[in-house]
C-alpha positions as CSV (number, residue, x, y, z in Angstrom):
1,M,67.6,18.4,11.4
2,S,68.0,20.3,14.6
3,G,66.2,18.9,17.6
4,E,65.3,22.4,18.7
5,F,63.7,23.2,15.3
6,E,61.6,19.9,15.5
7,G,60.5,20.9,19.0
8,Y,59.3,24.3,17.8
9,E,57.7,22.7,14.8
10,R,55.7,20.2,16.9
11,K,54.5,23.1,19.2
12,Y,53.5,25.2,16.3
13,C,51.5,22.4,14.6
14,H,49.7,21.6,17.8
15,L,49.0,25.3,18.3
16,S,47.8,25.8,14.7
17,A,45.3,22.9,15.0
18,K,44.1,24.4,18.3
19,L,43.7,27.9,16.8
20,S,41.8,26.5,13.8
21,K,39.4,24.6,16.1
22,A,39.0,27.8,18.2
23,C,38.0,29.7,15.1
24,I,35.3,27.2,14.3
25,E,34.0,27.5,17.9
26,A,34.1,31.4,17.7
27,A,32.2,31.5,14.4
28,A,29.4,29.4,16.0
29,I,28.9,31.6,19.1
30,N,28.0,35.3,19.8
31,G,28.2,37.9,22.5
32,E,30.7,37.8,25.4
33,L,31.6,34.2,24.8
34,K,32.7,35.1,21.2
35,K,34.8,38.1,22.5
36,Q,36.5,35.8,25.0
37,K,37.1,33.1,22.4
38,V,38.6,35.7,20.0
39,S,40.8,37.1,22.8
40,E,42.1,33.5,23.4
41,I,42.7,33.1,19.7
42,K,44.7,36.3,19.5
43,E,46.9,35.2,22.4
44,G,47.4,31.9,20.6
45,I,48.4,33.8,17.4
46,E,51.0,35.7,19.4
47,E,52.4,32.5,20.7
48,A,52.4,30.9,17.2
49,E,54.3,34.0,15.9
50,A,56.9,33.5,18.6
51,M,57.3,29.9,17.6
52,I,57.7,30.9,13.9
53,R,60.4,33.5,14.9
54,K,62.3,30.8,16.8
55,M,62.1,28.4,13.9
56,D,63.3,31.1,11.5
57,L,66.3,31.9,13.7
58,E,67.1,28.2,14.1
59,A,66.8,27.6,10.4
60,R,69.2,30.5,9.5
61,S,71.9,29.0,11.7
62,F,72.3,26.0,9.4
63,Q,74.4,25.5,6.3
64,S,73.0,26.1,2.8
65,D,71.2,22.8,2.0
66,S,69.4,22.4,5.3
67,K,68.8,26.1,5.6
68,V,66.8,26.2,2.3
69,V,64.6,23.3,3.4
70,L,63.9,24.7,6.8
71,L,63.2,28.2,5.6
72,A,60.7,26.8,3.1
73,K,58.9,25.2,6.0
74,V,58.9,28.4,7.9
75,R,57.3,30.2,4.9
76,E,54.6,27.5,4.9
77,Y,53.9,28.1,8.6
78,K,53.8,31.8,8.1
79,A,51.2,31.4,5.3
80,D,49.2,29.0,7.5
81,L,49.2,31.6,10.3
82,N,48.2,34.3,7.9
83,N,45.2,32.3,6.9
84,I,44.2,31.9,10.6
85,K,44.6,35.7,11.0
86,R,42.3,36.4,8.0
87,E,39.7,34.0,9.5
88,V,39.8,35.9,12.8
89,K,39.3,39.2,11.0
90,K,36.2,37.8,9.3
91,I,34.9,36.6,12.7
92,V,35.4,40.0,14.4
93,S,34.3,42.1,11.4
94,G,30.6,41.5,12.3
95,V,27.8,39.0,12.0
96,L,28.3,36.6,9.2
97,K,25.7,35.6,6.7
98,P,24.6,32.0,7.1
99,S,26.2,31.0,3.8
100,A,29.4,32.8,4.8
101,R,29.4,31.2,8.2
102,D,28.8,27.7,6.8
103,E,31.6,28.4,4.3
104,L,33.9,29.5,7.1
105,L,33.0,26.5,9.3
106,E,33.7,24.1,6.4
107,S,37.0,25.9,5.6
108,N,38.1,25.9,9.2
109,M,37.1,22.2,9.7
110,A,39.1,21.3,6.6
111,N,42.1,23.3,7.9
112,V,41.8,21.6,11.3
113,M,41.7,18.2,9.8
114,K,44.6,19.0,7.5
115,A,46.6,20.5,10.4
116,S,45.8,17.5,12.6
117,A,46.9,15.1,9.8
118,D,50.1,17.1,9.3
119,H,50.7,17.2,13.0
120,R,50.2,13.4,13.3
121,E,52.5,12.8,10.3
122,R,55.2,15.1,11.8
123,L,54.8,13.4,15.2
124,M,55.1,9.9,13.6
125,T,58.2,11.1,11.7
126,S,59.7,12.6,14.8
127,T,58.9,9.4,16.8
128,E,60.5,7.3,14.0
129,R,63.6,9.5,14.1
130,L,63.7,9.2,17.9
131,N,63.5,5.4,17.7
132,K,66.3,5.3,15.1
133,S,68.4,7.6,17.4
134,S,67.6,5.4,20.3
135,D,68.7,2.3,18.4
136,G,71.8,4.1,17.3
137,I,72.5,5.0,20.9
138,K,72.0,1.4,22.0
139,D,74.3,0.2,19.2
140,S,76.9,2.8,20.2
141,R,76.6,1.7,23.8
142,R,76.9,-1.9,22.9
143,T,80.0,-1.1,20.8
144,M,81.4,0.9,23.6
145,L,80.9,-2.0,26.1
146,E,82.5,-4.4,23.6
147,T,85.4,-2.1,23.2
148,E,85.7,-1.7,26.9
149,D,85.8,-5.5,27.4
150,L,88.4,-5.8,24.6
151,G,90.5,-3.0,26.3
152,V,90.3,-4.9,29.6
153,M,91.4,-8.1,27.9
154,I,94.3,-6.3,26.2
155,L,95.3,-4.7,29.6
156,Q,95.2,-8.1,31.2
157,D,97.4,-9.6,28.4
158,L,99.8,-6.7,28.8
159,H,99.9,-7.3,32.5
160,F,100.7,-11.0,32.0
161,Q,103.4,-10.1,29.5
162,R,104.9,-7.6,31.9
163,Q,105.0,-10.2,34.6
164,A,106.6,-12.7,32.2
165,L,109.2,-10.1,31.2
166,L,109.9,-9.3,34.9
167,H,110.3,-13.0,35.6
168,T,112.6,-13.4,32.6
169,H,114.6,-10.4,33.8
170,D,115.0,-11.9,37.3
171,T,116.0,-15.2,35.7
172,L,118.6,-13.5,33.5
173,H,119.9,-11.6,36.5
174,G,120.3,-14.9,38.4
175,V,122.1,-16.3,35.4
176,D,124.4,-13.3,35.4
177,D,125.1,-13.8,39.0
178,N,125.9,-17.5,38.4
179,V,128.1,-16.7,35.5
180,G,130.0,-14.2,37.6
181,K,130.4,-16.8,40.4
182,S,131.6,-19.4,37.8
183,K,134.2,-16.9,36.5
184,K,135.5,-16.3,40.0
185,I,135.7,-20.1,40.6
186,L,137.5,-20.7,37.3
187,S,139.9,-17.8,38.1
188,N,140.7,-19.4,41.4
189,I,141.2,-22.8,39.9
190,S,143.5,-21.3,37.2
191,R,145.6,-19.5,39.8
192,R,145.9,-22.7,41.9
193,M,146.9,-24.7,38.8
194,N,149.6,-22.1,38.0
195,R,150.8,-22.2,41.5
196,N,151.0,-26.0,41.5
197,K,152.9,-25.9,38.2
198,W,155.5,-23.6,39.8
199,I,155.8,-25.8,42.9
200,L,156.1,-28.9,40.8
201,S,158.7,-27.3,38.5
202,T,160.7,-26.3,41.6
203,V,160.6,-29.8,43.1
204,V,161.7,-31.3,39.8
205,V,164.6,-28.9,39.6
206,V,165.6,-29.6,43.2
207,L,165.5,-33.3,42.6
208,I,167.6,-33.0,39.5
209,V,170.2,-31.0,41.4
210,V,170.2,-33.4,44.3
211,I,170.6,-36.4,41.9
212,T,173.4,-34.7,40.0
213,L,175.3,-34.0,43.3
214,I,174.8,-37.6,44.5
215,L,176.2,-39.0,41.2
216,Y,179.0,-36.5,41.2
217,F,180.2,-37.5,44.7
218,K,179.9,-41.2,44.0
219,L,181.8,-41.1,40.9
220,S,184.5,-38.9,42.3
């Protein structure tokens, strides 16, 4: 149910109980006091009519199911206000007979008690709904805080993983550098070995030639 509709409803119930009580007081007095009380009642009726119009507009803004329920309530409040209007007409129509006055007083008293009971029941229902809404808000807030804490933990884990990846990247980069240096060293060693082979081969050839010449000259 709309919070605005409930607000209008609470105001109307309070105003209805107040008007019923004012009708009882107006029926028990005479003269200027009575006229003043009736004037106050009429002002209250205008205010109640405004509340009913607001409830009617709010109810018509809902979907079918909720709309039917709320409009039924609006019809009840219109009927209640019409009863108050009829009572006011009886009061202003002239001096009532004692039996009629007693009957009106009893009727108004019953209406006041019924309106007060309805008002209390609606207030209790609204309070219960507000408490449930408050509990729901608390639960949502607690869930939000827990989710926030979890999000912080996840971000911290991601930060640590990023640091570990960066460290691994630096280590791999260092390994690449070392491998590159090792390749250069091996290349230099390979070149030196090839050069030494050529030098050794040349020395061997020269020695063979020298030995051959020496033997040739000795034998000849």
